N, C-alpha and C positions, 0 to 999 in steps of 0.2 A: 236914943229912941225918936224922937222929934227928929231929930238930924236927919235921920234915915228917912225919914217919911217927906220930910220936906224934899230932900232930892231926886226922892221917884217925882214927886208930885210935879218941879221943877220941869226932869227930864221927859216926862210925859208930856206938859205943857209944850216946849221946844218939840217933841216928833209932830206935837200934833197940828203947831203951826207951820214945820215946815212939809207935813205933806198935804195941807193944804193949800200953800206957797206952789208947790209943785202939781197941784190939781189944777189951778188956775193956769197956769203957765203951759201946761199940757193941751187947754181947751182951748188957751188963746191963738198959743205959737204953732199948734197940730198944723202936720203936712199930710194931707190926704195923699193916699197910694190906691189906684184901681187894683182892686183884687186881683182883677186878669191880669196886672202885668206879673204874680208870681204864678198863675199855670200855666201861660207861656211861657216861661222862664224854667218850670219845669221840662217843658217842650224838647226846648230845644239843646243839642250832642252837652252843653256846657265848657266846650274847648277853649273857650275865651281869647282865641286867636287875632278878634278886629278883621278877617275873612269881607267881614260883612259891613265894614265901614266904622263904624261903633264902637266903642273901649269896654269889651265886653259882650254877654252873650245879656246880662242885665240890660245892658243900652240895646238893645238889638230888641228887646223884647218890650220895654219903653215905647220903641217908636213903631215897632208892629202895630201896639195898642191905639195909640195916638191916630198912626195912617190908617186902623178901622173906622174910630172915630172920626177922620176926614172924608171917609168914603173909597178909599183904596190904596190897595199893597203894591201898587208898580213901585220899582224899582228895589222893594225889598227884600232879598234873598239870603239864604242863608246859607254858603257854599258848603261848608260842613257835613250837614243833613241832607241839602240835596230839596228837592221835589217833593219827597215822601215827608219831611220834617214840614216844607211850607205848608202840605195839605192838611195838613192837622193841626197846625194852627191857624188855617184859613176856617176850618170846620170849627174848631172853639170859637172865634172873634165872629164868624155867621158869615163869613166875605168868600170871594170866588176869587183865584190867585190865578193867574198863567205859569204853565212849566215853561221852565227856564232852559236853555240848552245847556246840558253837559260842560263846563271845560276843563281841559290841564292845563298847568304850567307845560311848556315850552325854552328849551336852551336852544338861543338862536346864534349857536355859535360852534364851526364843524372846525377851529383853528388849535387841532391836536398838535402833540411835540412833532409829529410828521410835517404835520404841513408847516407848522410856525415853530421852527427854531429858536432857541432861547439864545438872547444876545449878550444878558447883563443879568449876573445877581445879585438876588435884592436880599438884604441883611439884616432888614428891623422888624417889627412888627408885622408877625405873619396871619395880617387881615385884609381883606380885600381893600378894605375902606381906606386901611393905610396906604396901602401900595398903590390905590389909585390916585391916592392924594399927594404921593411923592414923585408921577410923574406916567409916565406907561407901563410901566411894570419891568419883565423880566425881556419879554420882545417887542418886536418893533411895531409891534398892532398894538395902539395906542386903545382901540372899541372894544375889542374880545376879552375873552374870560381870563379872569386872572388866576381860577386855581386855588383859592387858600383854603374855600368854605367857608365864608359867611353867610349861603344861604342853605347848607347845609346847618348850620346852627338854629337857622331862625327856624328850619321845621317842624311842626312840633307832632308831624305825623309820619316821621321816617322813611318819608316819599325820597328824599334828593339824597344822592351820595358820591363821591368825586371818585372817576373812574383813576388808578393808578397808572394806567397803562398810557390813556389818553390826556389826564390830567381835568379834562373837562367834566363836567356834573350829570349826570343823567337821572331822571325822573319817571317814577314807578309810578307808571299809569293807573294800576290798584289801587294804591295807595292815597295818590295824590287827593287832595280835597278842594283844589283849587282855593284855599284860602286867600293867596296872595302874598303871605310872609317874606316867601322868595325873592319876589318879585321887587317890595320894597328893602332887601336888604340887599341885593345887587346895587355897588354903587355906577354900574357900568350900565345898566338896564336892558341885558341879553336876555333875560327872562319876564317871557310873554305869557299870560293867558290865554289859549286860543279855544275855539269848540273842537270838542272831541272827535267831532266831525260821523259819519255814520259807516259804523264798524271799526269805531276807533279808529279811523283813516283819518293824515291832515297832508298834508303840501306845504311847504312855507318855505321860507330864504332862512336861512340857518348864516347869517354874516347880519351887521351890522356894522359895520365899517364904510364911513362917508367917504375916504379920501377918493382921488382922479385913480384910473385904473391901472398906470402904471405904478406908484405909489401903492396901490392897496395890493398889487401881484408882488410887491417886492415885501412885502410884511408876509402876506399869507398866501400861501399854492392854491386856497381855494377861496379865496371872496372875494367877495358882488365886486364885479367893476363897472358897473350903471351902463353893460353895450347897449340895450334895450330891445335883446331879441326877443324873451322871454316874453315882454311888454307888446311886442308885434305879433308872436304867435297866440297872445288869448285873448280867445273869440268872445270872453265873456266880460271884459274889462276889470278882470279881478286883481290883475299889477301892475302897479303905476312904479315910475322910477323918481324918484324925490333926492337930493344931493346926492345924485354918483350909488345911488344905491336902491334894489329891488325890491318894494313888497307887495306881501299878496294878500287881500283880503280874505279872511275866511268864509266868511256872510254871500261873494259873490264868488267863490271857486269852487267849480264842479267837478274838482278831483278827476281832470281829463289828461291831466301828468302831462301835456306835448312841452310844458315850460322846462320840464325834469329833464327833457331830452337834448332842447337847444340851450339847453345852461351850457357854453366853452367850458365856464370854470368850476361846474360841478359845487355851486352854491346851493343848489334847491334839494330840499331833500321831503324824497315820500316817506311815508311810515304806517308800516302795518297794511303793506296792498302786498297781495301773494306774488304775482309776478313782476319781474323789469316792467318798467316801461316801456311800448310796442315805440318803434322808433318810426318817425314819420314815413311815410310812402312818398322816393323824389316824384316830382310833377317831370311827366316825360310826355313828348308831342306823338300824337300816331304818326308811322314810317309814310311814307310819301311814297305810293308806287310808279312809276315810271313804263307807262306801253310804249314800246316799237312795233311801229308797224313794218310787216316784213314785205321786204322787194315782190316785185310781181315777177314770175315764173314763167316763162313761154314754154310749152313741153313740145320738143318736136311729132308733128305728127304717125300715126305708127305708119309700119310699112314699106317708108318711104327711103328707106337708109339701103333696106334690103334689096330692094327693086334693083336702086342703081347700081350697088355691087354684081348686084347679075346681069345685068348689062354691061359692064366694064368686062367682065368676067369672058363672055360673049365676043366682045368685039376681040 
């Protein structure tokens, strides 16, 4: 009986000492966490997509609280939650936040099977990253879409799919949250986040080929050749030509669509417009009307000829 009692006392003493040690360690090495982080984390959508630039919603919540303590939330935006979620977070933290312009993923490649025929057959690992590491892929264009669907696998919102007829990914504007996962997954960088635009209308160059004109035309029938006609036609300075490739700045573009009509290769795409782009009116000079002065005519005096004829008859 004494052995049992001694064992109980020893175990109790060990437990008490261990509890004291744990208590002292918890106090000495305690890490303070702001309770607002948990509250902000509850407001975030919990997608953990990384589109905000932080490792998950927990990292975003921590950055938002630190930004509030610093006095500004500029540059912090949850693409999945959008302005509605950010407004709730700003109200919770007692901050004001500017409404960011909504964006959407855009596939800048129109090299369909019709426009960009295959010249080889790839038999390796069927991913865009692996095919890109091996070379140009199955077509002559070393810049265009590879069509293996790495972007589809990366999207957590089922917003992008490969069109089986064209072999090019298509983005669903309603489902896209502009998280940026597809842009990171594409090894050739043909997917870009752009402003949705007024009434969800956009104009962009659907090509990333930086080869010179003759080489680009051989690779794809609708590739940009860097001719500069669109740059000359734009009155707002929204189009620039660099490395034989045109680019439209969505911040400066006024959606006039003049560039769409002048592009000789049809590489500029307009989205969600009701009617086709109007053709530019040809500049015509007013026709010159030449006036000729009529030659003066002399009329014979009246009754002179009849009188003379009458006299001759009498004679």
